[in-house]
N, C-alpha and C positions, 0 to 999 in steps of 0.2 A: 735496626734497634728492636723492631717488633718481635723477631725470633727470640732475642734475649729476654724480652718481657714475657713472652709465652713460656719460656723455660723457667724463669723465676716464679711467675704466677702459678704455673702448673705444679711446680715443686711445693710452693707455699700452701696451696690449697690442699694438695694431697697430704702434706705433712700435718696440717691442721686436722684434716679428717682422721688421720691416724691417731693423733693426740686425743681426739674426741671419741675414740673407741672403734674405729673401723680397723679391725685387726689386719686386713690385707695391706693396709697402708701405714702400719705402725713401724716406722723406722725411716732412716734417710734413704736407704737403697730403693725401696719401692716408691717412695715419693720422688726420687730423682728419675726413676723410670717413667713416671707419669709426666714429670716436667719435660723430659726429652721427647716423649711421645707427643706432647702438646706442641712443642717446637716443630717437630717434623710434620705433624698434621697441618699446621699453619703453612709451613713452607711448601708442602705438597700441594695444597689447595691453589697456590699461586700458579702452578704449572698448568692449570685447567680453567682459569678464570681470566678476568680482564688483564691481568699482569703477564699473561702468557707471552704476548708479543715482545714485551721488554725482556723476558727471560730468553727467548729465542735470539734476540739481538745480542745478549750477553755472551752467547756461545762464541768462542774464538773463531775468527773467520776461516782458519785453516782446517777446522773440523767439518766433516761432511754431515749433511742431514740434521741441521740444528733442531728442526721441529721434532724429529724422532728422538733426539737426545733429550730434549726437554720432557717429552712424554715419558720416556723410559725412566729418567731420574725421578720424575714425579710419582710414578707408580712404585718405584723402589722406596722412596721416602714414605709413602703411605703404608706400604706393606711393612716396612721397618717400624713405623709408629705403632701399628697394631701388634706386631711381634714383641715390642718392648713391654706390652701390657700382660704378656703371658710369661710367668716366671721361668718356665722351662726353655723358652726361646729368647729371653731377654738378653742374655750375654752375647749370643751369636748375632742377634739383631743389632745390638750396640756396636759390636765389632764391624759388622757390615756397613752400618751407617757412618762409622768413623772413616772407613775406607772411601765411602761415597763422598764424604766431606772433602777428603784429600783430592779425590778425582775431580770434583767440581770447583775447587779453589782457583784453578787457572781461569775459569770463566769470570770470577770476581776480579782477578788481577786485570784481565783483558778489559772488562767493563770500566774499571777505575781508570786505566790508562787511556781509554778511548773517550772518557767523559760522558758515558751513557747515563740514562735516567731509568728509574724504576718507579712506576706510578707517578710520573711527572716530577719526581725529585731526583737530584743527582745521587748516583749510587754511593754507598759508604766509601770514603777514601781508604786507600790501601792499608795504612797502618792500623786504624781502628778496626777495619774488617779482619785483618790478620789476628788482632787480639780477640775479637769475637770468635774467630775460628779456633783459636787455642782454647777458649772457654768451652765451646761446644765439643771439641775433641776430648777435653779433660772430663766432661760429663760422660761421654760415651765410654772412655777408658775406665772411669770409676764403676760404671755398670758392668763392663766386660770383665774386669778383674776384681771388683769388689765382692764382698760376701753377700 
């Protein structure tokens, strides 16, 4: 739920700043870029902090080198978050992050099926997680294909 809150809060704060006169944030598209960047900055941070062990455990057992996969995906999320903030790279970044979301979704499925925890709490059940995934993918697509 925290990533969704980050997306909505980042979007709302950026949209408000745009309405208050920050020209670079004036419009839904730049505000959505900030919201999605906020989401990915948050999720990337988990790859390198106390939640790292939980993320490593979420990697499906059939995949090799889960520690490396968590590191690489964290770096990609962080790079994508930064690139979302640059208008010239935002569309490509959003497309890449959308593909990354799709690539990482099996880890969420695996974690839900295995009853794993994240920060001491059960991972989000599969149906709500799939709905969150759709929301995140929709935001990425809106940036990739929006004006």
